[in-house]
Structure formats: structure tokens, C-alpha cells
C-alpha positions as CSV (number, residue, x, y, z in Angstrom):
1,X,-18.6,148.7,5.5
2,X,-17.8,151.4,8.1
3,X,-15.1,151.0,10.8
4,X,-17.8,150.9,13.5
5,X,-19.6,148.0,11.8
6,X,-16.4,146.1,11.2
7,X,-15.3,146.4,14.8
8,X,-18.8,145.3,16.0
9,X,-18.8,142.1,13.9
10,X,-15.2,141.2,14.9
11,X,-16.1,141.6,18.5
12,X,-19.1,139.2,18.1
13,X,-16.9,136.7,16.2
14,X,-14.3,136.6,18.8
15,X,-16.9,135.8,21.5
16,X,-18.2,132.7,19.7
17,X,-16.6,129.3,20.7
18,X,-16.2,126.6,18.1
19,X,-18.7,123.7,18.5
20,X,-17.3,120.6,20.2
21,X,-15.9,117.9,17.9
22,X,-18.3,114.9,17.8
23,X,-15.7,112.0,17.3
24,X,-18.2,109.3,18.0
25,X,-20.5,110.6,15.4
26,X,-17.8,110.8,12.8
27,X,-16.7,107.3,13.5
28,X,-20.3,106.0,13.3
29,X,-20.8,107.8,10.0
30,X,-17.6,106.4,8.6
31,X,-18.7,102.9,9.6
32,X,-22.0,103.3,7.9
33,X,-20.3,104.4,4.7
34,X,-17.9,101.4,4.8
35,X,-20.8,99.0,5.4
36,X,-22.7,100.5,2.5
37,X,-19.7,100.1,0.2
38,X,-19.4,96.5,1.2
39,X,-23.0,95.8,0.6
40,X,-22.8,97.4,-2.8
41,X,-19.8,95.3,-3.6
42,X,-21.6,92.1,-2.6
43,X,-24.7,93.2,-4.5
44,X,-22.6,94.0,-7.5
45,X,-20.9,90.6,-7.5
46,X,-24.3,88.9,-7.3
47,X,-25.6,91.0,-10.2
48,X,-22.5,90.2,-12.2
49,X,-23.0,86.4,-11.5
50,X,-26.7,86.6,-12.5
51,X,-25.8,88.5,-15.7
52,X,-23.3,85.8,-16.7
53,X,-25.6,82.9,-15.8
54,X,-28.7,84.3,-17.5
55,X,-27.5,86.2,-20.5
56,X,-24.0,84.9,-21.1
57,X,-23.1,88.3,-22.6
58,X,-22.7,90.8,-19.8
59,X,-19.5,90.2,-17.9
60,X,-18.4,92.5,-15.0
61,X,-14.6,92.1,-14.4
62,X,-13.1,93.1,-11.1
63,X,-10.4,95.8,-11.1
64,X,-7.8,93.3,-9.8
65,X,-7.8,89.8,-11.0
66,X,-6.1,87.5,-8.5
67,X,-6.3,83.8,-9.7
68,X,-6.8,81.4,-6.9
69,X,-4.6,78.3,-6.6
70,X,-6.4,75.1,-7.5
71,X,-7.5,73.3,-4.3
72,X,-6.7,69.6,-4.2
73,X,-9.5,67.2,-3.2
74,X,-9.2,66.7,0.5
75,X,-9.0,62.9,0.5
76,X,-6.8,62.1,-2.5
77,X,-4.1,60.5,-0.4
78,X,-4.6,56.8,0.4
79,X,-3.2,56.5,3.9
80,X,-2.0,53.2,5.3
81,X,-3.9,53.6,8.5
82,X,-7.5,53.7,7.2
83,X,-10.2,51.6,8.9
84,X,-13.5,52.0,10.6
85,X,-13.9,50.9,14.2
86,X,-17.4,51.0,15.8
87,X,-18.8,54.4,14.8
88,X,-15.5,56.1,13.9
89,X,-13.5,56.3,10.7
90,X,-9.7,56.4,11.2
91,X,-7.8,58.2,8.4
92,X,-4.1,58.4,9.4
93,X,-4.1,60.5,12.5
94,X,-7.6,61.9,11.7
95,X,-10.6,60.4,13.5
96,X,-14.0,61.1,12.0
97,X,-16.9,60.2,14.4
98,X,-20.3,59.4,12.8
99,X,-23.8,59.5,14.5
100,X,-24.3,55.8,14.0
101,X,-24.0,52.8,16.2
102,X,-21.8,50.8,13.8
103,X,-20.2,51.2,10.4
104,X,-20.9,48.0,8.4
105,X,-18.8,49.0,5.3
106,X,-17.2,52.0,3.7
107,X,-15.1,53.3,0.8
108,X,-12.8,56.3,0.3
109,X,-13.2,58.8,-2.6
110,X,-11.2,61.8,-3.3
111,X,-14.0,64.0,-1.9
112,X,-14.8,62.0,1.2
113,X,-15.9,58.7,2.7
114,X,-19.1,56.9,2.0
115,X,-20.3,54.4,4.5
116,X,-23.2,52.0,5.4
117,X,-24.5,52.2,9.0
118,X,-25.8,49.3,11.0
119,X,-29.1,49.5,9.0
120,X,-27.2,49.7,5.6
121,X,-28.2,53.3,5.1
122,X,-25.8,55.3,3.0
123,X,-24.1,58.3,4.5
124,X,-21.3,60.7,3.3
125,X,-18.6,61.9,5.7
126,X,-16.0,64.6,5.1
127,X,-14.5,67.6,6.9
128,X,-17.9,69.3,6.7
129,X,-19.6,66.6,8.7
130,X,-21.8,63.6,8.1
131,X,-25.0,63.7,5.9
132,X,-27.5,61.0,5.0
133,X,-28.4,60.3,1.4
134,X,-31.8,58.7,2.2
135,X,-30.7,55.6,0.3
136,X,-29.7,52.1,1.3
137,X,-27.6,49.3,-0.2
138,X,-25.7,46.2,0.8
139,X,-22.3,47.1,-0.6
140,X,-20.5,50.1,-2.1
141,X,-18.1,50.4,-5.0
142,X,-15.5,53.0,-5.7
143,X,-12.4,53.4,-7.9
144,X,-9.0,53.9,-6.5
145,X,-9.2,57.5,-7.7
146,X,-11.9,60.1,-8.3
147,X,-15.0,61.1,-6.4
148,X,-17.5,58.5,-7.7
149,X,-19.2,55.8,-5.7
150,X,-21.8,53.3,-6.9
151,X,-24.4,50.9,-5.4
152,X,-27.5,48.8,-6.1
153,X,-30.9,49.8,-4.8
154,X,-33.7,47.2,-4.6
155,X,-37.4,47.7,-5.2
156,X,-40.5,45.4,-5.3
157,X,-40.1,44.4,-9.0
158,X,-36.6,45.6,-10.0
159,X,-33.2,46.8,-9.0
160,X,-31.5,50.1,-10.0
161,X,-27.8,50.7,-10.6
162,X,-26.6,54.1,-9.2
163,X,-23.5,56.1,-9.7
164,X,-23.1,59.1,-7.4
165,X,-20.6,62.0,-7.5
166,X,-19.5,62.7,-3.9
167,X,-17.8,66.0,-4.9
168,X,-20.9,67.4,-6.7
169,X,-23.4,65.7,-4.3
170,X,-25.6,64.4,-7.1
171,X,-26.4,61.2,-9.0
172,X,-24.9,60.8,-12.4
173,X,-26.5,57.5,-13.3
174,X,-29.6,55.7,-12.1
175,X,-30.9,52.9,-14.4
176,X,-33.0,49.8,-14.0
177,X,-31.6,48.4,-17.2
178,X,-31.1,44.6,-17.0
179,X,-32.6,44.4,-13.5
180,X,-36.3,43.6,-13.9
181,X,-37.2,40.8,-11.5
182,X,-39.2,38.1,-13.3
183,X,-42.5,37.3,-11.6
184,X,-42.2,34.5,-9.1
185,X,-38.4,34.3,-9.6
186,X,-36.1,33.0,-6.9
187,X,-32.8,34.8,-7.4
188,X,-29.6,32.8,-6.9
189,X,-27.5,36.0,-6.7
190,X,-28.7,39.6,-6.8
191,X,-27.2,42.2,-9.1
192,X,-24.0,44.0,-8.2
193,X,-21.8,47.0,-9.2
194,X,-18.8,45.1,-10.5
195,X,-16.5,48.2,-10.7
196,X,-15.9,51.8,-11.5
197,X,-12.9,52.1,-13.8
198,X,-12.3,55.8,-14.6
199,X,-15.3,57.1,-16.4
200,X,-16.7,53.6,-17.0
201,X,-18.9,51.5,-14.7
202,X,-19.5,47.8,-15.0
203,X,-22.9,46.5,-13.8
204,X,-23.5,42.9,-13.0
205,X,-27.2,42.8,-13.8
206,X,-29.8,40.0,-13.9
207,X,-29.4,40.0,-17.7
208,X,-25.6,40.0,-17.8
209,X,-22.6,42.3,-17.7
210,X,-23.2,45.9,-18.8
211,X,-20.4,48.4,-19.6
212,X,-21.7,51.9,-18.8
213,X,-20.3,55.2,-20.1
214,X,-20.9,57.5,-17.1
215,X,-20.5,60.8,-18.9
216,X,-22.9,59.8,-21.7
217,X,-25.1,57.8,-19.4
218,X,-25.3,55.0,-21.9
219,X,-24.4,51.4,-21.7
220,X,-24.0,48.2,-23.7
221,X,-24.5,44.5,-22.8
222,X,-21.1,42.7,-23.0
223,X,-22.1,39.2,-22.1
224,X,-25.0,37.1,-20.8
225,X,-23.4,36.0,-17.6
226,X,-24.3,35.8,-13.9
227,X,-24.1,39.1,-11.9
228,X,-21.0,37.8,-10.0
229,X,-19.2,36.2,-13.0
230,X,-16.9,39.3,-13.2
231,X,-15.3,40.3,-9.9
232,X,-13.6,43.6,-10.7
233,X,-12.2,45.7,-13.5
234,X,-9.1,47.9,-13.2
235,X,-7.1,49.7,-15.9
236,X,-9.3,48.0,-18.5
237,X,-8.5,44.5,-17.2
238,X,-11.4,42.2,-16.1
239,X,-11.1,39.5,-13.4
240,X,-13.6,36.8,-14.2
241,X,-14.4,33.3,-13.1
242,X,-14.1,30.1,-15.0
243,X,-16.5,28.8,-16.1
244,X,-18.4,32.0,-16.9
245,X,-21.7,30.1,-16.9
246,X,-21.4,29.1,-13.3
247,X,-24.3,30.9,-11.5
248,X,-22.6,30.9,-8.0
249,X,-19.2,32.4,-7.1
250,X,-16.5,30.2,-8.6
251,X,-12.9,30.3,-7.3
252,X,-10.9,29.8,-10.5
253,X,-10.1,33.2,-12.1
254,X,-8.7,34.7,-15.3
255,X,-7.5,38.2,-16.0
256,X,-7.8,39.9,-19.4
257,X,-9.2,42.8,-21.4
258,X,-12.2,40.7,-22.6
259,X,-14.2,37.7,-21.3
260,X,-13.0,35.6,-24.3
261,X,-9.3,36.1,-23.7
262,X,-7.0,36.3,-20.7
263,X,-3.8,35.1,-19.2
264,X,-3.5,31.4,-18.2
265,X,-5.7,30.3,-15.3
266,X,-3.3,30.5,-12.3
267,X,-5.4,32.5,-9.9
268,X,-7.8,31.3,-7.3
269,X,-10.1,33.0,-4.9
270,X,-13.5,34.6,-4.7
271,X,-13.2,38.3,-4.0
272,X,-10.6,40.0,-6.2
273,X,-8.6,43.2,-6.0
274,X,-6.4,44.4,-8.8
275,X,-3.6,46.8,-8.2
276,X,-4.1,50.3,-9.9
277,X,-1.9,49.3,-12.9
278,X,-3.4,45.7,-13.0
279,X,0.0,44.1,-12.5
280,X,-0.9,42.4,-9.2
281,X,-3.9,40.6,-7.9
282,X,-5.1,40.0,-4.3
283,X,-7.9,37.4,-3.7
284,X,-9.7,36.3,-0.6
285,X,-12.9,34.2,0.2
286,X,-16.2,35.8,0.8
287,X,-16.5,34.1,4.1
288,X,-14.3,35.7,6.8
289,X,-14.1,32.4,8.7
290,X,-14.4,29.6,6.1
291,X,-12.9,26.9,8.3
292,X,-10.7,24.1,6.9
293,X,-10.8,24.7,3.1
294,X,-8.4,24.5,0.2
295,X,-5.8,27.3,-0.3
296,X,-8.2,29.6,-2.0
297,X,-10.0,30.1,1.3
298,X,-7.2,32.4,2.5
299,X,-5.9,35.7,1.3
300,X,-3.4,35.4,-1.5
301,X,-1.5,37.7,-3.9
302,X,-0.3,37.0,-7.4
303,X,1.7,38.6,-10.1
304,X,-0.5,39.1,-13.2
305,X,2.1,40.7,-15.5
306,X,4.8,41.3,-12.9
307,X,6.8,38.8,-10.7
308,X,6.5,38.5,-7.0
309,X,9.3,37.6,-4.7
310,X,7.8,37.0,-1.3
311,X,4.9,35.5,0.7
312,X,2.5,36.6,3.4
313,X,3.8,36.5,7.0
314,X,1.8,33.4,7.9
315,X,4.0,32.5,10.9
316,X,2.9,35.7,12.7
317,X,-0.8,35.7,11.4
318,X,-3.3,33.0,11.0
319,X,-5.7,34.9,8.7
320,X,-5.9,38.1,6.7
321,X,-8.5,40.5,5.3
322,X,-7.7,42.9,2.4
323,X,-7.8,46.6,3.0
324,X,-6.9,48.7,0.0
325,X,-4.2,49.4,-2.6
326,X,-2.0,52.3,-1.6
327,X,-0.1,52.4,-4.9
328,X,0.9,50.0,-7.7
329,X,2.7,47.6,-5.4
330,X,1.6,48.1,-1.8
331,X,-1.7,47.1,-0.2
332,X,-3.0,47.0,3.4
333,X,-4.5,44.0,5.2
334,X,-5.7,43.2,8.6
335,X,-3.8,40.2,10.1
336,X,-5.1,38.1,13.0
337,X,-2.3,37.4,15.3
338,X,-1.2,33.7,15.5
339,X,-2.0,32.2,18.9
340,X,-3.8,35.2,20.3
341,X,-6.5,34.3,22.8
342,X,-8.3,37.6,22.3
343,X,-8.1,37.3,18.4
344,X,-6.1,40.5,18.2
345,X,-5.8,42.2,14.8
346,X,-2.9,44.3,13.4
347,X,-3.2,46.5,10.3
348,X,-0.3,45.8,7.9
349,X,1.2,47.1,4.7
350,X,2.4,44.4,2.4
351,X,4.6,44.8,-0.7
352,X,3.2,42.5,-3.5
353,X,6.5,42.5,-5.2
354,X,8.7,41.4,-2.3
355,X,6.4,40.3,0.4
356,X,7.9,42.8,2.9
357,X,5.4,43.9,5.5
358,X,5.1,46.6,8.2
359,X,2.7,46.9,11.1
360,X,1.1,50.3,10.9
361,X,-1.7,50.0,13.5
362,X,-0.9,47.3,16.0
363,X,-3.8,45.6,17.9
364,X,-6.3,48.1,16.5
365,X,-9.3,45.6,16.9
366,X,-10.2,42.0,17.5
367,X,-11.4,39.3,15.1
368,X,-14.6,38.6,17.1
369,X,-18.0,38.5,15.5
370,X,-21.5,39.6,16.7
371,X,-23.6,36.7,17.9
372,X,-26.6,37.5,15.8
373,X,-26.8,37.7,12.0
374,X,-25.3,39.3,10.1
375,X,-22.2,38.3,12.0
376,X,-19.6,41.1,11.6
377,X,-16.5,42.1,13.5
378,X,-16.0,45.5,15.3
379,X,-14.0,46.9,12.4
380,X,-14.4,47.5,8.6
381,X,-11.9,48.0,5.9
382,X,-12.3,50.4,2.8
383,X,-13.5,47.7,0.4
384,X,-17.1,48.7,0.4
385,X,-18.2,45.2,1.5
386,X,-18.9,44.1,5.1
387,X,-16.7,41.4,6.6
388,X,-19.1,38.5,7.2
389,X,-18.8,35.3,9.1
390,X,-21.2,33.2,6.9
391,X,-20.9,30.0,8.9
């Protein structure tokens, strides 16, 4: 290259200005690359999941494995202040509104609440909202732990026993076993779900009492008794009436691991609620306002295998309705204030061992009943059964 050519090129280079820096374009291009990487990451995760689900051999591991802490079920805690009022469920300080006019009955599971609306349609309620199941029942049954709920569905010629997992949003059991309706039959009492006790359900069918293994979805007939002969089962202990052959609800009860053996008959009542360890028993009548009746017409608590040292605060309250067991010794109950003109109701905790009580929700409702059948009060407690005035 000659000196003349070199000088000419340098002169031209010095006269050229650098192009302007397009910052907006660079940022946009960078964003497009980041979005593309994210999309590929999501797609890669989906492909990895599909590979594991379909083939079971191809596993794509992330570069960094960060184990997530186990998330506890959101409703494991049994809170003293738990009741339904109108169309709201009160759970401690949480208030869950539902798109219904009235809550007839409800239960709590570890995964959420299940309730019957004014038409006895079954709904699920949790932090995600309220959703209908498209099913209906008269009562609901749940254990004091776990995410299972059970009910009976009626059809033209039979009933079906159903166990539903609220956490998984699916039915685990649906069976017509024992519940064919004989032609022309007039039923004295319909079938019921007696209890869910861990992984075992007890069905009070038209043929008798069935014990059902929920995991295996298989059952066995335990006894040819009426659908209401056994009231509840907890920790393997059955509460059953005497005599067993009585077709209607009797009020003399035994507690034992089998229907042929039990502790001496010292318990009276109709509805029965065992403590989680089956050491204490609370009973109450089916009728919320039975009138002048023997002692079994009011709420009572007994020691089955443990001693009690106190009584209900009857001077302050004229009637009680059971709520739920909070632990092995403490339960909740609604108490109707003695002498209240407005039939005011307090929610209490009661210690079955000592009889000590605490008001946890003063004057939360009234003990007044609708004027048309079925006659129910403004509130419901988490037993799964409506509070009825049967008179």
C-alpha cells in the first residue's frame, strides 16, 4: 500500500461518525431472549413430567434440587369458635361466606368444610372458594381428623353409601350394598353413615351394619341390626343401643369394641359423640326441644374409661347442643341462656374431666326456630346433622 493510498483511507475513516447506540432495541432483544429461555424452561418441565408419567424411565433432573417443606392441611386445627350462622361459616376469626341462603348442617375436614344448603345440596368450602358437588343428602359424617366426608344418596329403588376425599376432590367409595328398597316397603328408618374411623367406614344399611375398608373398597356385614342401632364409632369403640333389635332410636347405650360386648349400661341418650380417644361420651336427644322428658332428653357427658369430676353449668343455661371435640377432654356446646327472653345462645368450651367451662362466643345467635318445617334455628354446629325442633 502506497503512502498516498494509506493517507486517503485514513482521511475517509476519520470523517465517518459511529452509528447511534440503539438502547431500546438492545433492551427489547434482551427481553425476547429472556422470554424465550423461560418458555423453553416451562416446556422442558412439561416434557420431563410427560416422560415420567408415560414411560417411567426418562427422568430429567433440575440442576439445583431444592426440597419444598411439607404444607400442612389448612384446616387441621379444631378451633373453639366454629359455627355456621345464616350463610357464613365462622372458623376462629375467619369468616367464610357462601352463596346460599342458609347452612342446614356442616362438618370440618382437614382440607375444608363441607355443608348442606337450605335445599340439602352438598357444597365444599375452603380458601379457594365454594364449589357445588351436584349431590344431595340429609346429613354428613366426618372423622375428627383427615379429609374424608361421607353421606347417603337416595334413588327410586335404592340408596348409595358414599365416601368422598375433600383433599383429592373425588369419591373413594360409592356402593348400593345393603340398601336395596323392597317393593312396597314403608321404611321405619332410612340408612345412615354411622361413622368414619380412620380408614374404616361404618354403614348403617337396610340389611344391617357394614364395616367398610375405604382403601380396598370392600366391606363386611357385622350384624343384622337397624340402620340406627349403632350411633358412632371412634378409636375402634362402638356406641350401640340396647336392645339392638329395637327398630327405632333407643336411649339406653353401651360402648365396646363389638356389639356382643361392652362396658356396663350406664349411658343414656340418642345422639352420641365419643372423644377422640374414646374415654368420654357426650349424648343428646335428636329433638332440639323435647319438652318435659326424662334426663336423657338433655345433653349429658360421661366417663367411659376415665373419671369425670364436674357437671354442666345448668344454673346459667337451660339447654345445650353439642358442637365438636377439640381434643381428648374438651368439647364445645351451644348453651341457651337461662331466663333469656330472646333465647340468646352462647358458645362454650367444656372440660369433660372437670366440668370447667369458658364462654368463647357470647350471644352468637338465638335458639329460635323457623315457623315452617323443617324447623331449624339460625345456626348450625359442626356435627353434620341439622338441629331440628321435631315437635
